[in-house]
KEDO-799850 format. One record per residue: residue in three letters; z, x, y of N, C-alpha, C in turn. Coordinates in steps of 0.1 Angstrom, whole numbers, plus 2048, in hexadecimal, padded with zeros to 3 digits. Last residue first. Example, Ala and Ser with C-alpha at 12.3 -4.5 7.8 and 13.67 -1.06 7.14 Angstrom:
% KEDO-799850
+---------+------+--------+---------+-------+---------+----------+------+--------+---------+
! residuo ! n_up ! n_east ! n_north ! ca_up ! ca_east ! ca_north ! c_up ! c_east ! c_north !
+---------+------+--------+---------+-------+---------+----------+------+--------+---------+
!     SER !  847 !    880 !     7EA !   847 !     889 !      7F5 !  84F !    881 !     800 !
!     ALA !  84E !    884 !     7C7 !   84E !     87B !      7D3 !  84E !    884 !     7DF !
+---------+------+--------+---------+-------+---------+----------+------+--------+---------+
//
This chain:
% KEDO-799850
+---------+------+--------+---------+-------+---------+----------+------+--------+---------+
! residuo ! n_up ! n_east ! n_north ! ca_up ! ca_east ! ca_north ! c_up ! c_east ! c_north !
+---------+------+--------+---------+-------+---------+----------+------+--------+---------+
!     MET !  4F4 !    91B !     BA7 !   4F2 !     90D !      BAB !  4E6 !    90C !     BB5 !
!     LYS !  4FA !    935 !     BA3 !   4F3 !     92E !      B98 !  4EF !    920 !     B9C !
!     ALA !  507 !    93C !     BBA !   4FA !     943 !      BB7 !  4F2 !    93B !     BAD !
!     LEU !  51F !    92F !     BB6 !   516 !     92B !      BC1 !  508 !    930 !     BBF !
!     ILE !  529 !    93F !     BA1 !   526 !     931 !      B9F !  51C !    92C !     BA9 !
!     GLU !  52D !    957 !     BAE !   523 !     956 !      BA3 !  520 !    948 !     BA0 !
!     GLU !  541 !    950 !     BC0 !   534 !     955 !      BC5 !  529 !    954 !     BBA !
!     PRO !  556 !    949 !     BB0 !   550 !     93F !      BB8 !  542 !    943 !     BBD !
!     SER !  550 !    959 !     B8F !   556 !     958 !      B9D !  54F !    94D !     BA5 !
!     LYS !  551 !    94D !     B6E !   54A !     951 !      B79 !  552 !    950 !     B86 !
!     GLY !  55E !    941 !     B58 !   561 !     94F !      B5B !  559 !    955 !     B67 !
!     LEU !  544 !    92A !     B54 !   550 !     92F !      B4E !  552 !    93E !     B52 !
!     PHE !  52D !    91E !     B5A !   535 !     924 !      B65 !  541 !    92A !     B61 !
!     GLN !  523 !    914 !     B43 !   51A !     91E !      B4A !  521 !    924 !     B56 !
!     LEU !  536 !    901 !     B3B !   536 !     90F !      B35 !  52D !    919 !     B3C !
!     TYR !  532 !    8E9 !     B47 !   53B !     8F2 !      B4D !  53A !    900 !     B48 !
!     ALA !  521 !    8DB !     B36 !   51C !     8DF !      B43 !  525 !    8EA !     B4A !
!     GLU !  533 !    8D8 !     B21 !   527 !     8DF !      B1F !  521 !    8E4 !     B2C !
!     ILE !  546 !    8C8 !     B2D !   54A !     8D6 !      B29 !  53D !    8DE !     B27 !
!     ASN !  538 !    8B0 !     B30 !   53D !     8B7 !      B3C !  540 !    8C6 !     B39 !
!     ILE !  534 !    8AA !     B14 !   529 !     8AC !      B1D !  52C !    8B4 !     B2A !
!     ALA !  54F !    8A8 !     B0C !   546 !     8B2 !      B06 !  53A !    8B5 !     B0F !
!     LEU !  557 !    891 !     B1B !   55D !     89E !      B1E !  554 !    8A9 !     B18 !
!     SER !  549 !    87D !     B0D !   545 !     880 !      B1B !  54B !    88E !     B20 !
!     ASP !  53F !    884 !     AEC !   549 !     881 !      AF5 !  545 !    885 !     B03 !
!     THR !  52D !    88C !     AD9 !   529 !     881 !      AE1 !  533 !    87D !     AEC !
!     PRO !  53A !    8A1 !     ACB !   52E !     8A4 !      AD2 !  529 !    899 !     ADC !
!     PHE !  555 !    8AC !     AC2 !   552 !     89F !      AC9 !  546 !    8A0 !     AD2 !
!     ARG !  551 !    8C4 !     AB5 !   559 !     8BA !      AAF !  557 !    8AC !     AB5 !
!     ALA !  542 !    8D3 !     AC6 !   53E !     8D1 !      AB8 !  545 !    8C6 !     AB2 !
!     ILE !  553 !    8D4 !     ADD !   546 !     8CD !      ADE !  540 !    8CA !     AD0 !
!     PHE !  569 !    8E2 !     AD2 !   56B !     8D4 !      AD7 !  55D !    8CD !     AD7 !
!     GLU !  55D !    8FA !     ACE !   562 !     8F3 !      AC2 !  564 !    8E4 !     AC6 !
!     ARG !  557 !    901 !     AE8 !   54C !     8FE !      ADF !  551 !    8F7 !     AD2 !
!     TYR !  571 !    906 !     AF1 !   569 !     8FB !      AF7 !  55D !    8F7 !     AEE !
!     GLN !  578 !    91C !     AE2 !   580 !     90F !      AE1 !  578 !    904 !     AE6 !
!     ILE !  565 !    92F !     AEB !   566 !     92B !      ADC !  56D !    91E !     ADB !
!     GLU !  56C !    930 !     B06 !   55F !     92B !      B02 !  55F !    927 !     AF3 !
!     ALA !  585 !    93C !     B03 !   584 !     92F !      B0A !  577 !    929 !     B05 !
!     ASN !  57F !    955 !     AF9 !   586 !     94B !      AF1 !  585 !    93D !     AF6 !
!     GLN !  572 !    95E !     B11 !   56B !     95F !      B04 !  572 !    955 !     AFA !
!     TYR !  584 !    95D !     B26 !   579 !     954 !      B26 !  571 !    954 !     B18 !
!     ASP !  5A2 !    95D !     B2D !   59C !     963 !      B21 !  58F !    95A !     B1F !
!     HIS !  5B5 !    954 !     B3F !   5A8 !     959 !      B44 !  5A1 !    962 !     B39 !
!     LEU !  5CC !    948 !     B3A !   5CB !     955 !      B35 !  5BE !    95C !     B3A !
!     ILE !  5C7 !    92F !     B49 !   5D4 !     937 !      B4A !  5D2 !    945 !     B45 !
!     ASP !  5AD !    925 !     B45 !   5B4 !     923 !      B52 !  5C0 !    92C !     B54 !
!     ASP !  5A4 !    92D !     B2A !   59C !     92D !      B36 !  5A4 !    92E !     B43 !
!     TYR !  5B9 !    92A !     B18 !   5B1 !     937 !      B19 !  5AA !    938 !     B26 !
!     VAL !  5C1 !    90F !     B1F !   5CA !     91A !      B1E !  5C3 !    928 !     B20 !
!     VAL !  5A9 !    901 !     B1B !   5AE !     902 !      B28 !  5B9 !    90E !     B29 !
!     GLY !  5A6 !    902 !     AFF !   59C !     909 !      B08 !  5A1 !    90B !     B16 !
!     LYS !  5BC !    8F3 !     AF9 !   5BB !     901 !      AF4 !  5B1 !    909 !     AFC !
!     ASN !  5B5 !    8DA !     B03 !   5BF !     8E2 !      B0A !  5C0 !    8F0 !     B05 !
!     LEU !  5A2 !    8D1 !     AF0 !   59E !     8D4 !      AFD !  5A8 !    8DD !     B04 !
!     MET !  5B3 !    8CD !     ADA !   5A8 !     8D6 !      AD9 !  5A3 !    8DA !     AE7 !
!     CYS !  5C4 !    8B9 !     AE4 !   5C9 !     8C6 !      ADE !  5BF !    8D0 !     ADE !
!     ASN !  5B3 !    8A4 !     AEA !   5B9 !     8AC !      AF5 !  5BF !    8B9 !     AF0 !
!     LYS !  5AE !    89C !     ACF !   5A3 !     8A1 !      AD8 !  5A8 !    8A9 !     AE3 !
!     ILE !  5C6 !    893 !     AC7 !   5C0 !     89F !      AC1 !  5B5 !    8A5 !     AC9 !
!     ASN !  5D5 !    87D !     ACE !   5D1 !     887 !      AD9 !  5CB !    893 !     AD3 !
!     SER !  5D9 !    86E !     AB7 !   5D1 !     868 !      AC1 !  5CC !    872 !     ACC !
!     TYR !  5D7 !    87E !     A97 !   5DF !     87C !      AA4 !  5D5 !    878 !     AAF !
!     ASP !  5CC !    886 !     A80 !   5C8 !     879 !      A85 !  5D0 !    875 !     A92 !
!     PRO !  5D7 !    89F !     A79 !   5C9 !     89E !      A7D !  5C4 !    891 !     A83 !
!     TYR !  5F2 !    8AD !     A7A !   5EF !     89F !      A7E !  5E0 !    89D !     A83 !
!     VAL !  5F1 !    8C7 !     A72 !   5FA !     8BE !      A6C !  5F7 !    8AF !     A6F !
!     LYS !  5DC !    8D3 !     A82 !   5DD !     8D6 !      A73 !  5E6 !    8CB !     A6C !
!     GLN !  5DF !    8CB !     A9C !   5D2 !     8C9 !      A95 !  5D3 !    8CA !     A86 !
!     ILE !  5FA !    8D4 !     AA0 !   5F7 !     8C6 !      AA0 !  5EA !    8C3 !     A99 !
!     GLY !  5F5 !    8F0 !     A9F !   5FE !     8E9 !      A95 !  5FB !    8DA !     A94 !
!     ASN !  5E6 !    8F4 !     AB6 !   5E0 !     8F6 !      AA9 !  5E8 !    8F0 !     A9E !
!     PHE !  5F8 !    8ED !     AC9 !   5EC !     8E5 !      AC8 !  5E5 !    8E7 !     ABA !
!     LEU !  60C !    901 !     AC5 !   60F !     8F3 !      AC4 !  603 !    8EA !     AC2 !
!     SER !  5FD !    918 !     ACA !   603 !     916 !      ABD !  607 !    907 !     ABA !
!     LEU !  5F7 !    915 !     AE5 !   5EC !     915 !      ADB !  5F1 !    913 !     ACD !
!     ALA !  611 !    916 !     AEF !   609 !     90A !      AF1 !  5FE !    909 !     AE7 !
!     LYS !  618 !    930 !     AE8 !   620 !     924 !      AE3 !  618 !    917 !     AE4 !
!     GLN !  606 !    93E !     AF7 !   606 !     93F !      AE8 !  60D !    933 !     AE2 !
!     CYS !  610 !    937 !     B10 !   602 !     934 !      B0D !  601 !    934 !     AFD !
!     TYR !  62A !    942 !     B0F !   628 !     933 !      B0F !  61A !    92F !     B0D !
!     LEU !  624 !    95E !     B0E !   62C !     958 !      B04 !  62A !    949 !     B03 !
!     GLU !  615 !    962 !     B26 !   60F !     964 !      B19 !  616 !    95D !     B0E !
!     THR !  62A !    95C !     B38 !   61D !     954 !      B38 !  616 !    956 !     B2B !
!     GLU !  63C !    96F !     B32 !   640 !     961 !      B30 !  633 !    959 !     B2F !
!     GLU !  62E !    986 !     B3B !   632 !     985 !      B2C !  635 !    976 !     B29 !
!     LYS !  62C !    981 !     B56 !   620 !     982 !      B4E !  623 !    980 !     B3F !
!     ASP !  63C !    96A !     B6A !   63E !     975 !      B61 !  633 !    976 !     B57 !
!     GLU !  63A !    954 !     B78 !   636 !     960 !      B7F !  638 !    96C !     B76 !
!     SER !  62F !    935 !     B6B !   637 !     940 !      B6A !  632 !    94C !     B71 !
!     LEU !  61D !    920 !     B6B !   625 !     922 !      B77 !  62E !    92E !     B76 !
!     LYS !  610 !    922 !     B52 !   608 !     922 !      B5F !  610 !    925 !     B6B !
!     ALA !  624 !    920 !     B40 !   61C !     92C !      B40 !  614 !    92D !     B4E !
!     VAL !  62E !    907 !     B45 !   637 !     912 !      B46 !  62E !    91F !     B48 !
!     THR !  617 !    8F8 !     B3E !   61C !     8F7 !      B4C !  625 !    903 !     B4F !
!     MET !  614 !    8FD !     B23 !   609 !     901 !      B2C !  60E !    901 !     B3B !
!     ALA !  62B !    8F2 !     B1A !   62A !     900 !      B19 !  61F !    905 !     B22 !
!     MET !  625 !    8D7 !     B1F !   630 !     8DD !      B27 !  62F !    8EC !     B26 !
!     LEU !  611 !    8D3 !     B0C !   60E !     8D2 !      B1A !  618 !    8D8 !     B23 !
!     GLY !  621 !    8D7 !     AF5 !   616 !     8E0 !      AF8 !  612 !    8DF !     B06 !
!     ALA !  633 !    8C2 !     AF8 !   638 !     8D0 !      AF8 !  62D !    8DA !     AFB !
!     LYS !  621 !    8AD !     AF4 !   627 !     8AF !      B01 !  62D !    8BC !     B03 !
!     TYR !  61D !    8B2 !     AD8 !   612 !     8B3 !      AE2 !  617 !    8B5 !     AF0 !
!     LEU !  636 !    8AE !     ACE !   630 !     8BC !      ACD !  625 !    8BD !     AD7 !
!     PHE !  63A !    893 !     AD2 !   644 !     89D !      AD8 !  63D !    8AB !     AD8 !
!     GLU !  625 !    88A !     AC3 !   625 !     887 !      AD1 !  62F !    891 !     AD8 !
!     PRO !  62C !    891 !     AA9 !   61F !     897 !      AAF !  61F !    895 !     ABE !
!     SER !  646 !    883 !     AA6 !   644 !     892 !      AA6 !  637 !    897 !     AAC !
!     MET !  647 !    868 !     AA3 !   648 !     86E !      AB1 !  646 !    87D !     AB1 !
!     PRO !  647 !    862 !     A88 !   63B !     85F !      A90 !  63B !    865 !     A9E !
!     ASP !  652 !    87C !     A72 !   655 !     872 !      A7C !  649 !    86F !     A85 !
!     GLU !  64B !    891 !     A62 !   646 !     884 !      A5E !  649 !    879 !     A68 !
!     PRO !  659 !    8A8 !     A6C !   64A !     8A7 !      A6E !  644 !    899 !     A6B !
!     TYR !  674 !    8AF !     A75 !   670 !     8A2 !      A71 !  661 !    8A0 !     A73 !
!     SER !  677 !    8CA !     A7B !   681 !     8C4 !      A72 !  67C !    8B7 !     A6D !
!     SER !  661 !    8CF !     A8C !   663 !     8D7 !      A80 !  66C !    8D1 !     A76 !
!     GLY !  666 !    8BD !     AA0 !   659 !     8BC !      A98 !  65A !    8C4 !     A8B !
!     PHE !  67E !    8C6 !     AAA !   67D !     8B9 !      AA4 !  671 !    8B8 !     A9B !
!     GLU !  677 !    8E0 !     AB3 !   682 !     8DE !      AA9 !  681 !    8D1 !     AA2 !
!     GLU !  665 !    8D9 !     AC7 !   660 !     8E1 !      ABB !  66A !    8E0 !     AB0 !
!     ALA !  676 !    8CC !     AD8 !   66B !     8C4 !      AD2 !  665 !    8CC !     AC6 !
!     LYS !  687 !    8E0 !     AE0 !   68C !     8D5 !      AD9 !  681 !    8CD !     AD2 !
!     ALA !  675 !    8F2 !     AED !   67D !     8F6 !      AE2 !  682 !    8EB !     AD9 !
!     ILE !  66B !    8E1 !     B02 !   662 !     8E7 !      AF8 !  669 !    8EB !     AEB !
!     TYR !  683 !    8DB !     B10 !   67B !     8D1 !      B09 !  672 !    8D6 !     AFE !
!     ASP !  689 !    8F5 !     B19 !   692 !     8EE !      B10 !  68B !    8E3 !     B08 !
!     LYS !  674 !    8F9 !     B2B !   675 !     901 !      B1F !  67F !    8FB !     B15 !
!     ALA !  67A !    8E4 !     B3D !   66D !     8E5 !      B36 !  66E !    8ED !     B2A !
!     ILE !  693 !    8EC !     B47 !   691 !     8E0 !      B40 !  685 !    8DF !     B38 !
!     THR !  68A !    904 !     B53 !   695 !     904 !      B49 !  694 !    8F8 !     B41 !
!     ALA !  678 !    8FD !     B67 !   673 !     905 !      B5C !  67D !    904 !     B50 !
!     ASN !  672 !    8E0 !     B77 !   67D !     8E8 !      B73 !  67A !    8F0 !     B66 !
!     TYR !  662 !    8D2 !     B93 !   660 !     8D8 !      B86 !  66C !    8E1 !     B83 !
!     GLU !  658 !    8B5 !     BA6 !   660 !     8C1 !      BA3 !  65E !    8C6 !     B95 !
!     GLY !  64E !    89D !     BAE !   646 !     8A9 !      BB1 !  64E !    8B6 !     BAF !
!     LEU !  65B !    887 !     BA5 !   660 !     88D !      BB2 !  658 !    899 !     BB6 !
!     ASP !  64F !    885 !     B8C !   64D !     87A !      B96 !  651 !    87E !     BA4 !
!     GLY !  65A !    89B !     B80 !   64C !     89B !      B83 !  649 !    890 !     B8D !
!     LEU !  674 !    893 !     B7C !   671 !     89E !      B85 !  663 !    89E !     B89 !
!     SER !  66F !    87F !     B69 !   675 !     87C !      B75 !  673 !    887 !     B80 !
!     ASP !  664 !    88F !     B54 !   65C !     884 !      B5B !  661 !    881 !     B68 !
!     ILE !  67A !    89E !     B4D !   66E !     8A5 !      B52 !  665 !    89B !     B5A !
!     GLN !  68C !    88A !     B45 !   68F !     893 !      B50 !  683 !    89A !     B56 !
!     GLN !  67E !    881 !     B2F !   680 !     878 !      B3A !  684 !    880 !     B47 !
!     LEU !  67F !    897 !     B1E !   672 !     893 !      B23 !  673 !    88A !     B2F !
!     LEU !  69A !    897 !     B19 !   694 !     8A3 !      B20 !  687 !    89F !     B26 !
!     GLN !  69D !    87F !     B0B !   6A4 !     881 !      B18 !  69E !    88C !     B20 !
!     ILE !  68D !    885 !     AF4 !   689 !     87B !      AFD !  690 !    87C !     B0B !
!     VAL !  69D !    89A !     AE9 !   68F !     89C !      AED !  68A !    892 !     AF7 !
!     THR !  6B5 !    88C !     AE4 !   6B5 !     898 !      AEC !  6A7 !    89A !     AF2 !
!     THR !  6AC !    879 !     AD1 !   6B2 !     874 !      ADE !  6B1 !    880 !     AE8 !
!     GLN !  6A6 !    889 !     ABC !   69C !     881 !      AC2 !  6A0 !    87D !     AD0 !
!     SER !  6BF !    893 !     AB5 !   6B5 !     89C !      AB9 !  6AA !    895 !     AC0 !
!     LYS !  6CD !    87B !     AAE !   6D2 !     883 !      AB9 !  6C7 !    88D !     ABE !
!     GLY !  6BD !    873 !     A98 !   6BE !     86A !      AA4 !  6C3 !    872 !     AB0 !
!     LYS !  6C2 !    888 !     A86 !   6B5 !     885 !      A8B !  6B5 !    87D !     A98 !
!     GLN !  6DE !    885 !     A83 !   6D9 !     891 !      A88 !  6CB !    88F !     A8E !
!     GLN !  6DE !    86C !     A77 !   6E5 !     86E !      A84 !  6E0 !    87A !     A8A !
!     LEU !  6D0 !    871 !     A60 !   6CB !     867 !      A69 !  6D1 !    869 !     A77 !
!     LEU !  6E2 !    882 !     A54 !   6D5 !     887 !      A57 !  6CE !    87E !     A61 !
!     THR !  6F8 !    871 !     A50 !   6FA !     87D !      A58 !  6EC !    882 !     A5D !
!     ASN !  6ED !    85F !     A3E !   6F2 !     85A !      A4B !  6F3 !    866 !     A55 !
!     SER !  6E9 !    86F !     A28 !   6DE !     869 !      A2F !  6E1 !    864 !     A3D !
!     SER !  703 !    876 !     A22 !   6FA !     881 !      A25 !  6EE !    87B !     A2D !
!     GLU !  70D !    85D !     A1B !   713 !     864 !      A26 !  70A !    86F !     A2B !
!     ARG !  6FD !    857 !     A05 !   6FC !     84F !      A11 !  702 !    856 !     A1D !
!     TYR !  704 !    86C !     9F4 !   6F7 !     86B !      9F8 !  6F5 !    863 !     A05 !
!     CYS !  71F !    866 !     9F0 !   71C !     872 !      9F6 !  70E !    872 !     9FC !
!     SER !  71C !    84D !     9E2 !   723 !     84E !      9EF !  720 !    85A !     9F7 !
!     THR !  70F !    856 !     9CC !   708 !     84C !      9D5 !  70E !    84D !     9E2 !
!     LEU !  722 !    866 !     9C1 !   716 !     86C !      9C5 !  70E !    863 !     9CE !
!     LEU !  736 !    852 !     9BB !   739 !     85E !      9C4 !  72C !    864 !     9C9 !
!     VAL !  729 !    842 !     9A9 !   72E !     83C !      9B6 !  730 !    847 !     9C0 !
!     LEU !  725 !    854 !     995 !   71A !     84E !      99B !  71E !    848 !     9A9 !
!     LEU !  740 !    85A !     98E !   737 !     864 !      993 !  72B !    85F !     99A !
!     PHE !  748 !    841 !     985 !   74F !     847 !      990 !  746 !    852 !     996 !
!     ILE !  737 !    83E !     96F !   736 !     834 !      97A !  73C !    83A !     987 !
!     ALA !  741 !    853 !     95F !   733 !     852 !      963 !  731 !    849 !     96F !
!     PHE !  75C !    84B !     95C !   759 !     857 !      963 !  74A !    858 !     968 !
!     PHE !  758 !    834 !     94C !   75F !     833 !      959 !  75B !    83F !     962 !
!     SER !  74C !    83E !     936 !   744 !     835 !      93E !  74A !    834 !     94C !
!     ASN !  761 !    84D !     92C !   755 !     854 !      930 !  74C !    84B !     939 !
!     VAL !  773 !    838 !     926 !   777 !     843 !      930 !  76A !    84A !     935 !
!     ASN !  764 !    82B !     913 !   768 !     824 !      91F !  76B !    82E !     92A !
!     LEU !  763 !    83E !     8FE !   757 !     839 !      904 !  75A !    832 !     912 !
!     LYS !  77E !    840 !     8F8 !   777 !     84C !      8FD !  76A !    847 !     904 !
!     MET !  783 !    826 !     8EE !   78A !     82B !      8FA !  783 !    837 !     901 !
!     ASP !  772 !    827 !     8D8 !   76F !     81D !      8E3 !  776 !    822 !     8F0 !
!     PRO !  77E !    83B !     8C9 !   771 !     83D !      8CE !  76D !    834 !     8D9 !
!     TYR !  799 !    82F !     8C5 !   797 !     83A !      8CD !  789 !    83D !     8D2 !
!     ASN !  79A !    81A !     8B2 !   798 !     817 !      8C0 !  795 !    823 !     8C9 !
!     GLN !  79F !    828 !     89B !   793 !     81F !      89C !  790 !    81C !     8AA !
!     ASN !  7B7 !    834 !     8A0 !   7AB !     83D !      89D !  79E !    835 !     89F !
!     ILE !  7C7 !    81E !     8A3 !   7C6 !     827 !      8AE !  7B9 !    82F !     8AC !
!     ASN !  7C5 !    813 !     889 !   7C1 !     80B !      894 !  7BE !    814 !     8A0 !
!     GLN !  7D1 !    827 !     879 !   7C3 !     824 !      877 !  7BD !    81C !     883 !
!     SER !  7EB !    826 !     883 !   7E3 !     833 !      885 !  7D4 !    830 !     884 !
!     ARG !  7F2 !    80D !     87B !   7F2 !     810 !      889 !  7EA !    81C !     88C !
!     LYS !  7F1 !    812 !     85F !   7E8 !     808 !      865 !  7E7 !    80A !     874 !
!     GLU !  806 !    825 !     85C !   7F8 !     829 !      859 !  7EE !    81F !     85F !
!     ARG !  81C !    815 !     863 !   819 !     821 !      86B !  80A !    825 !     869 !
!     LEU !  81C !    803 !     84E !   81A !     7FE !      85C !  816 !    80A !     865 !
!     SER !  80B !    810 !     831 !   817 !     80E !      839 !  813 !    809 !     847 !
!     ILE !  7F9 !    803 !     817 !   7F9 !     80A !      824 !  805 !    806 !     82C !
!     MET !  800 !    808 !     7F4 !   800 !     800 !      800 !  800 !    809 !     80D !
+---------+------+--------+---------+-------+---------+----------+------+--------+---------+
//
């Protein structure tokens, strides 16, 4: 005959696998909840960081626009905007605002280069503008201002660096890409005067 103690031992041994299974299930659920919670917290943090970065870029752009309305220019704010816009575009390339921020950063880099009295700074911001416009063409080929990106590269070489050879290359790339555009027709006519002095231009007319 089986004693009472033996029966209790058998019952415990029979129930132990179920208890073990329940404990394992509990820890699995606990781990899943913990990971989900961590993921949500991480996602919220990333969204907050993105929102903060985007707000900073927009505020700087508003400051620049407000100064522009007053006919004023602040190089420090302009450079800060360029840096913050580049940072946002690099961190969030998929954001719909990134190409617009980067395009305006390219325009602002052109302004800094044009107005700077330091030759090295002019060169630096010209190259930054060219890099920004090239990056937009590569990453956002369907961006609405892609045509202006191409044109502005020619302007950087032509009007700021006075590198007329590269300016012509950029202008001709624009003409090849948009042959029927009214700007292309005007640029084609302008090329005969590219790099010429006022006297040389008058002599051609």
